[in-house]
C-alpha positions in Angstrom: 23.8 8.8 2.6 26.2 7.6 5.7 24.9 4.3 7.0 25.1 5.8 10.9 22.4 8.7 10.1 19.4 8.2 11.6 16.7 5.8 9.7 13.2 7.1 9.3 10.4 4.5 8.2 7.4 6.7 6.8 4.1 4.0 6.3 1.3 4.8 4.1 -1.3 2.4 2.4 -1.0 3.9 -0.9 1.1 2.5 -3.8 3.4 6.0 -3.3 3.4 6.7 -6.6 0.7 10.0 -6.3 1.7 10.8 -2.8 2.6 14.0 -3.1 2.8 15.1 0.8 5.0 11.9 1.6 7.8 12.5 -1.6 7.8 16.4 -0.1 8.2 15.0 3.4 10.7 12.0 2.9 12.7 14.7 0.2 13.1 16.9 3.0 13.9 15.1 5.6 16.3 13.1 3.1 18.1 16.5 2.6 18.9 17.5 6.5 20.8 13.9 7.0 18.2 11.3 7.7 17.8 8.0 5.7 14.5 7.6 4.6 12.4 4.2 3.6 8.5 5.1 2.5 6.7 1.8 2.5 3.2 1.2 0.6 1.3 -1.1 -1.2 2.3 -2.9 -4.5 -0.8 -2.9 -7.0 -1.1 -5.3 -10.2 -0.6 -1.0 -12.0 1.8 0.2 -9.6 3.5 2.3 -11.9 7.6 1.9 -11.5 9.5 4.3 -8.7 12.5 6.1 -8.2 13.1 8.7 -5.8 16.2 10.7 -5.5 16.8 11.0 -2.3 14.7 8.0 -0.6 14.2 4.3 -1.1 10.6 3.2 -1.8 9.4 -0.5 -0.7 5.5 -1.6 -1.5 4.3 -5.0 -0.1 2.6 -7.1 -2.1 -0.9 -8.2 -0.8 -3.6 -10.7 -1.7 -6.3 -8.4 -0.8 -6.9 -5.0 -2.1 -9.5 -3.5 -0.2 -12.1 -3.8 2.7 -11.3 -5.0 5.8 -9.4 -8.3 4.6 -7.0 -5.8 3.2 -6.2 -3.4 6.2 -5.7 -6.9 8.1 -3.6 -8.4 6.1 -1.5 -5.0 5.0 -0.9 -4.3 8.6 -0.3 -7.6 9.5 2.6 -8.0 6.8 4.1 -4.2 7.9 4.4 -5.5 11.5 6.0 -8.3 10.4 8.5 -6.1 8.1 9.0 -3.9 10.8 10.1 -6.5 13.5 13.3 -7.2 11.1 14.4 -4.0 9.5 16.6 -1.7 10.8 15.6 2.0 11.4 15.4 4.5 14.4 12.3 6.1 14.3 8.9 5.0 12.6 6.3 7.0 11.2 2.5 6.1 10.8 0.9 8.5 8.4 -2.3 8.1 10.2 -4.6 6.2 11.9 -4.7 3.0 9.1 -0.9 2.1 10.1 -1.1 3.1 13.6 -1.6 -0.3 15.0 1.8 -2.0 13.4 3.6 1.0 14.0 3.2 1.6 17.4 3.4 -2.6 18.3 6.9 -3.1 16.2 7.8 0.0 17.6 7.4 -0.7 21.3 8.4 -4.0 20.7 11.9 -3.0 19.4 12.6 -0.2 22.0 12.1 2.4 19.3 10.5 5.9 18.8 7.3 6.2 17.2 5.7 9.1 15.2 2.0 10.4 13.8 1.5 12.1 10.9 -2.2 12.7 10.8 -3.0 13.8 7.2 -6.9 14.3 8.7 -9.0 13.1 11.2 -9.7 9.4 10.2 -12.2 8.7 12.0 -13.8 11.5 10.8 -13.5 11.2 7.3 -17.5 10.3 5.6 -16.4 7.0 4.6 -16.0 5.9 8.3 -18.0 8.4 9.9 -21.0 7.2 8.3 -20.9 3.3 9.6 -20.6 3.3 13.0 -19.4 -0.2 13.6 -16.4 1.0 11.8 -16.1 3.9 13.2 -15.8 2.2 16.5 -13.3 0.1 15.4 -11.2 2.8 14.3 -11.8 4.9 17.4 -10.6 1.6 19.8 -7.4 1.6 17.2 -6.8 5.5 18.0 -7.4 5.2 21.8 -4.7 2.2 22.0 -2.3 4.0 19.8 -2.1 7.9 19.8 -1.2 8.9 22.9 1.6 6.3 23.1 3.3 8.6 20.0 6.7 10.4 21.2 5.5 13.3 18.0 2.3 13.9 16.4 1.6 16.3 13.6 -1.2 17.5 11.4 -2.4 19.8 8.5 -4.1 22.5 9.9 -4.8 24.5 13.3 -8.0 23.5 13.7 -7.6 20.0 13.0 -4.5 20.0 15.6 -6.8 21.4 18.7 -9.6 19.2 17.6 -7.4 15.4 17.6 -5.7 17.2 20.9 -8.6 17.5 22.4 -10.2 14.4 21.1 -6.7 12.0 22.3 -5.7 14.3 25.0 -1.9 14.9 23.6 -0.5 17.4 21.9 -0.3 17.7 17.5 1.8 20.3 15.9 1.1 21.5 12.8 3.0 20.9 9.2 0.7 22.3 6.6 0.1 20.4 3.1 1.6 22.4 0.6 3.9 22.3 -2.7 7.2 23.8 -2.7 7.1 27.9 -4.0 7.7 28.4 -7.5 7.2 31.3 -9.6 4.2 31.4 -12.2 6.2 33.7 -14.6 2.8 35.1 -14.9 1.4 38.4 -13.8 -2.1 38.9 -12.7 -3.7 40.6 -15.8 -3.2 37.2 -17.2 -6.0 35.8 -15.4 -8.2 37.6 -17.3 -7.3 36.6 -20.3 -7.5 32.6 -19.8 -10.0 30.5 -21.4 -12.7 29.7 -19.0 -11.6 26.4 -17.6 -12.3 25.3 -14.4 -9.5 23.1 -12.8 -10.7 20.5 -10.2 -7.7 18.2 -8.9 -7.8 15.2 -6.8 -9.8 12.1 -5.8 -13.6 11.8 -7.7 -15.0 10.7 -4.3 -18.0 10.7 -2.3 -18.2 14.0 -0.7 -16.2 16.4 -2.7 -19.4 18.6 -4.3 -18.5 16.9 -8.0 -22.0 15.5 -8.5 -23.6 18.9 -7.9 -20.5 20.7 -10.0 -21.1 18.8 -13.0 -25.0 19.6 -12.7 -23.9 23.7 -12.5 -21.8 23.0 -15.9 -25.3 22.8 -17.8 -26.0 26.3 -16.8 -22.2 27.5 -17.6 -22.5 26.6 -21.4 -19.1 29.2 -21.7 -17.4 27.3 -19.4 -14.8 24.3 -19.4 -14.2 21.7 -16.6 -11.0 19.5 -16.3 -11.2 17.0 -13.5 -7.3 15.4 -12.8 -8.0 12.5 -10.7 -9.6 9.4 -10.0 -11.6 7.7 -7.3 -15.0 5.9 -6.5 -17.2 7.7 -8.6 -15.1 8.1 -11.5 -17.6 6.4 -13.5 -20.7 7.4 -12.6 -19.7 11.2 -12.8 -18.3 9.9 -16.8 -22.0 8.3 -17.6 -23.5 12.0 -16.0 -21.5 13.7 -18.6 -22.6 11.9 -21.7 -26.5 11.3 -20.4 -26.3 15.1 -20.0 -24.2 15.9 -23.3 -21.5 17.8 -21.8 -18.2 15.3 -23.3 -17.0 18.6 -24.7 -17.3 20.6 -21.7 -16.4 18.1 -18.9 -12.5 16.5 -19.5 -11.4 13.6 -17.3 -7.9 14.0 -17.6 -7.5 10.9 -15.2 -4.2 11.3 -12.8 -1.7 13.9 -13.4 1.9 13.5 -12.1 2.2 16.4 -9.7 5.6 17.9 -12.1 2.6 18.2 -14.9 -0.3 20.2 -12.7 0.9 23.5 -12.3 1.5 24.1 -16.2 -2.6 22.6 -16.3 -3.5 25.1 -13.3 -2.1 28.0 -15.0 -4.4 27.6 -18.6 -7.3 27.4 -16.1 -8.9 30.9 -14.8 -10.5 29.1 -11.8 -10.0 26.4 -9.0 -12.7 24.5 -7.6 -12.6 22.7 -4.7 -16.0 21.8 -2.6 -16.9 19.7 -0.2 -20.1 18.7 1.4 -21.1 19.3 5.0 -21.6 16.9 7.6 -18.3 15.4 8.8 -15.8 17.2 11.1 -12.9 16.3 9.0 -13.6 18.1 5.9 -15.0 21.0 8.0 -12.1 21.6 9.6 -9.4 20.5 6.6 -7.2 22.3 4.8 -5.7 20.2 1.7 -2.7 20.8 -0.7 -5.0 21.6 -3.8 -6.0 24.9 -1.6 -2.1 25.9 -1.4 -1.9 24.7 -5.2 -4.4 27.3 -6.5 -2.5 30.0 -4.3 1.1 29.3 -5.6 -0.7 28.7 -9.2 -2.1 32.6 -9.3 -5.5 30.7 -9.8 -8.2 32.1 -8.0 -10.6 29.5 -6.5 -13.5 28.7 -4.9 -13.8 26.8 -1.9 -16.4 26.0 1.2 -16.5 28.6 4.4 -14.8 26.6 7.0 -12.3 27.8 9.5 -8.9 27.4 8.2 -10.2 28.9 4.5 -11.7 31.7 6.1 -8.3 32.7 8.1 -6.3 32.9 4.9 -8.9 34.1 2.6 -9.8 36.8 5.0 -5.9 38.3 5.1 -5.1 37.6 1.5 -8.6 38.0 -0.6 -7.4 35.2 -2.9 -10.8 32.8 -3.3 -14.4 33.0 -3.4 -16.4 31.1 -0.1 -19.4 29.7 -0.3 -21.6 29.1 2.4 -23.4 26.5 0.8 -23.2 23.9 -1.3 -25.6 23.8 -4.2 -25.9 23.6 -8.1 -27.1 27.6 -7.4 -24.5 29.0 -5.4 -22.0 27.1 -7.9 -23.1 29.0 -10.6 -24.0 32.3 -9.2 -20.2 32.2 -7.8 -18.8 31.4 -11.4 -20.7 33.6 -12.7 -20.2 36.7 -10.5 -16.3 36.3 -10.9 -17.3 36.1 -15.0 -19.1 39.6 -14.9 -16.1 41.1 -12.5 -13.0 40.9 -14.3 -11.0 43.2 -11.8 -12.2 41.2 -9.3 -10.5 38.2 -10.6 -7.6 40.3 -11.3 -7.4 40.9 -7.0 -8.0 37.4 -6.3 -4.9 36.4 -8.3 -2.9 38.8 -6.8 -4.1 38.0 -3.6 -3.0 34.3 -4.6 0.9 35.8 -5.2 0.9 37.3 -2.1 -0.3 34.1 -0.1 2.6 32.3 -1.7 5.1 34.1 -0.6 3.9 33.1 3.1 2.6 29.4 2.8 5.7 27.6 1.1 6.8 24.2 2.0 10.3 25.6 3.1 9.1 27.2 5.7 7.3 24.0 6.9 10.0 21.5 6.0 11.8 23.6 8.6 9.4 23.0 11.6 9.1 19.2 10.3 13.3 19.0 10.6 13.1 20.1 13.9 10.1 18.3 14.9 12.3 15.2 14.4 15.4 16.5 15.6 13.9 17.3 18.7 13.6 13.5 19.2 
């Protein structure tokens, strides 16, 4: 890429290895004439990073969690942004907003907020009043001053627009479309595997899902991911003699996920009620199921409902309980024709909800800067 091309620096707090959304965004911008650098943090177990079209930079920190980590990382990122050459700096969520805004203001550069979620309303923050107040303070002093803001769904965009009194655009979190090579009839012949991919954290309904597995002796559960409650879930699985039917796959490379999902009969994406971010969310795992032709079980929340009402590609739960989960799975197990219809709905929805469509909107937003 010529050195005269506009240079965009994207900033996150993870180690870049499994950040599929940022890989898609950086690749799309690079393909349209931008030089792109993605800045994250270096961990002891960080894997080598070799993106084809953009550059990855990792900042090493003494602290790796809690307030001290955020303070140190923000300080290191601020000084990094003060001395590096770039045209636009992008904060990916509120946890890098302050150094991005401060450095951009001091250097006369443009700045962007890529809000993956309503940061102050995620369970880990919303349930801790003092910490929530701190991040709300950061938001009020930074969010309105970005030249461009976008998030992952229409409902979150409206909610944050009302909260910060500034407009938000929508760039959905969707994988590039790929043909599955399978027809809808195939879903009824697959093994009875329930597939979950993502962080193994509190609020994802995973404890309830494992409890439900005790009432589903014909089914196997695959969990692709790691998180704060990984050990707790593994211990529960052993204590309840589920080891043979609950498989912990650990983190799976993005390119290996489609093949695994196309072996499963059901995808699952549960969220506990109680916070605005989850209620209005629209995560990539929902679209991953659609693109894999995999019927899924989700919560009856606004963003999911809009899509399911059009394409009938998933089953929505009004409440999250062991009984509701078991009943939903047994319903689909007893009705293979409905399962096939949902697989057909996935194929139809996959033609509309593509990263190719979202990336065009993304590039246009940056060009307007």
